[in-house]
Backbone as JSON, one array per atom type, in Angstrom:
{
  "sequence": "MNLILALALFISCFGLIAAILLQSRGAGLGATFGGESSVYRSRRGVEKRLYQFTIILAILFVGVSLIAFLASGSSL",
  "N": [[102.37, 49.1, -53.36], [100.02, 48.43, -50.93], [100.78, 48.9, -47.19], [100.83, 47.86, -44.9], [99.69, 45.31, -46.2], [102.46, 45.03, -47.4], [103.92, 44.73, -45.11], [102.36, 42.83, -43.8], [103.53, 40.38, -45.78], [105.94, 40.15, -45.86], [106.71, 40.13, -43.0], [105.23, 37.01, -42.85], [107.11, 35.93, -44.97], [109.86, 35.7, -43.74], [108.66, 34.77, -41.16], [108.05, 31.82, -41.99], [110.47, 31.41, -43.31], [111.8, 30.65, -40.98], [110.9, 28.77, -40.2], [111.06, 26.59, -41.93], [113.61, 26.21, -41.4], [113.93, 25.9, -38.55], [113.18, 23.66, -38.59], [113.97, 19.76, -37.58], [115.59, 17.14, -39.48], [116.62, 15.1, -39.33], [119.35, 13.17, -37.61], [122.12, 13.93, -38.49], [124.72, 14.67, -41.09], [124.47, 13.38, -42.99], [122.25, 12.84, -43.07], [121.21, 14.57, -45.09], [121.76, 13.73, -47.26], [120.36, 11.33, -47.89], [120.45, 9.34, -46.1], [119.9, 7.51, -43.73], [116.93, 7.49, -44.22], [115.48, 5.47, -44.25], [113.63, 4.73, -42.21], [110.74, 5.37, -40.25], [109.54, 7.44, -38.75], [107.27, 8.89, -36.6], [105.96, 12.45, -35.74], [106.21, 14.46, -33.29], [104.61, 16.16, -30.08], [106.83, 18.57, -29.8], [107.75, 19.23, -32.1], [105.69, 18.45, -34.0], [103.62, 20.42, -33.95], [104.95, 22.04, -34.35], [105.6, 21.52, -37.23], [103.05, 22.12, -37.92], [102.3, 24.47, -38.08], [104.18, 25.61, -39.89], [102.62, 24.73, -42.05], [100.46, 26.22, -42.09], [101.45, 28.88, -42.01], [102.75, 28.45, -44.68], [100.11, 28.46, -46.02], [99.48, 31.24, -45.27], [101.3, 32.75, -46.75], [100.45, 32.67, -49.05], [97.98, 33.33, -49.54], [98.25, 36.28, -48.82], [100.32, 36.88, -50.83], [98.91, 36.29, -53.3], [96.43, 38.01, -52.35], [97.91, 40.05, -52.85], [99.03, 40.83, -55.3], [96.28, 40.51, -56.68], [95.62, 43.53, -55.43], [97.34, 45.34, -56.27], [97.13, 45.54, -59.27], [97.53, 44.1, -61.63], [97.88, 42.65, -64.61], [97.67, 39.16, -66.04]],
  "CA": [[101.19, 47.9, -52.45], [99.87, 49.11, -49.21], [102.58, 49.0, -46.17], [99.93, 46.82, -44.18], [100.16, 44.21, -46.7], [103.84, 44.75, -47.96], [104.19, 44.11, -43.72], [102.5, 41.19, -43.99], [104.03, 39.94, -46.44], [107.21, 40.72, -44.77], [106.23, 38.8, -41.72], [104.73, 35.51, -43.28], [108.06, 35.27, -45.74], [110.71, 35.18, -42.73], [108.16, 33.01, -40.41], [107.93, 30.59, -43.32], [111.45, 30.21, -43.33], [112.88, 30.51, -39.96], [109.87, 27.56, -39.01], [111.22, 25.88, -42.58], [115.1, 25.94, -41.21], [113.91, 24.65, -37.22], [113.25, 21.69, -38.38], [115.02, 19.32, -38.38], [114.89, 16.09, -40.68], [117.94, 13.88, -39.18], [120.47, 13.15, -36.48], [123.52, 14.51, -39.08], [124.33, 15.73, -42.36], [124.16, 12.05, -43.59], [120.7, 12.45, -43.61], [120.43, 15.72, -45.94], [121.83, 13.17, -48.6], [119.62, 10.17, -48.23], [120.98, 8.39, -45.3], [118.35, 7.65, -42.51], [115.46, 8.15, -44.35], [114.14, 4.25, -44.37], [113.19, 4.22, -40.65], [109.81, 5.83, -40.06], [108.92, 7.85, -37.3], [105.98, 9.89, -35.85], [105.89, 13.73, -35.2], [105.44, 14.9, -31.86], [105.41, 17.24, -29.3], [106.76, 20.28, -30.34], [108.03, 19.07, -33.82], [103.96, 18.07, -34.5], [103.17, 21.71, -33.34], [105.97, 23.16, -35.76], [105.25, 21.25, -38.65], [101.56, 22.6, -38.22], [102.58, 26.36, -37.99], [104.95, 25.89, -41.11], [101.57, 24.58, -43.11], [99.8, 27.16, -41.7], [102.35, 30.0, -42.4], [102.83, 28.65, -46.48], [98.81, 29.02, -46.66], [99.08, 32.65, -45.11], [101.88, 33.35, -47.43], [100.42, 32.34, -50.35], [96.87, 34.22, -49.78], [99.12, 37.69, -48.81], [100.45, 37.45, -52.05], [97.71, 36.04, -54.04], [95.87, 39.4, -52.39], [98.99, 41.57, -53.28], [98.42, 40.82, -56.43], [95.32, 41.14, -57.19], [95.72, 44.68, -55.27], [98.2, 46.05, -57.66], [95.79, 45.95, -60.36], [98.6, 43.72, -62.47], [96.99, 41.64, -65.15], [98.51, 38.14, -66.31]],
  "C": [[101.19, 49.21, -50.92], [101.12, 48.8, -48.23], [101.82, 48.19, -45.54], [100.27, 45.74, -44.78], [101.55, 43.99, -46.74], [104.2, 44.41, -46.13], [104.0, 42.76, -43.63], [102.82, 40.29, -44.72], [104.95, 39.51, -46.0], [107.51, 39.49, -43.72], [106.15, 37.54, -42.29], [105.94, 35.45, -44.17], [108.77, 34.68, -44.99], [110.23, 34.14, -41.79], [108.27, 32.26, -40.79], [109.1, 30.0, -42.87], [112.16, 30.35, -42.24], [112.04, 29.01, -39.84], [110.16, 26.42, -40.16], [112.34, 25.41, -41.75], [115.13, 25.44, -39.41], [113.61, 23.57, -37.1], [113.64, 20.67, -38.26], [114.56, 17.71, -38.99], [115.76, 14.99, -40.29], [118.93, 14.07, -38.4], [121.51, 13.94, -37.33], [123.25, 14.81, -40.49], [124.55, 14.51, -43.68], [122.9, 11.98, -44.15], [120.05, 13.13, -44.22], [120.89, 14.93, -46.89], [121.28, 11.55, -49.08], [120.23, 9.52, -46.77], [119.75, 8.17, -44.42], [117.33, 8.12, -43.1], [114.76, 7.2, -44.75], [113.31, 4.56, -43.01], [112.38, 5.36, -40.6], [109.39, 6.39, -38.93], [108.15, 9.38, -37.33], [106.59, 11.7, -35.53], [105.36, 14.02, -34.3], [105.77, 15.27, -30.38], [105.55, 18.52, -30.23], [106.93, 20.26, -31.79], [106.49, 18.89, -34.52], [103.52, 19.42, -34.7], [104.22, 22.78, -34.55], [105.87, 22.95, -37.12], [104.02, 21.96, -38.81], [101.61, 24.06, -38.47], [103.36, 26.2, -39.29], [103.87, 25.6, -41.88], [100.84, 26.43, -42.81], [100.02, 28.66, -42.41], [102.54, 30.07, -43.91], [101.46, 29.22, -46.48], [98.78, 30.8, -46.4], [99.97, 33.22, -46.68], [101.28, 33.65, -48.72], [99.14, 33.17, -50.56], [97.42, 35.18, -49.45], [99.49, 37.43, -49.94], [99.26, 37.12, -53.02], [96.66, 37.96, -53.61], [97.18, 41.01, -52.63], [99.31, 41.5, -54.55], [97.62, 41.18, -57.16], [95.26, 42.72, -56.78], [96.57, 45.06, -55.82], [98.06, 46.5, -58.9], [96.73, 44.94, -61.46], [97.63, 42.39, -63.25], [97.85, 40.71, -65.77], [98.49, 38.76, -67.9]]
}
């Protein structure tokens, strides 16, 4: 695989992981197991930008992965 393509895949992978982990979903551990999920709240400010950035990174990761697959010459 091309070095630049591998580096792009590596950066997009760890960027996506970091963006997902930075998103807070609730106030505490109880929210992890389903607590506080009945309250609807909209994203604002930094939280909204982080959400949009996560979507962009996910699209970038999928695109770079497909390009790497096609560049490798593998077939299904």
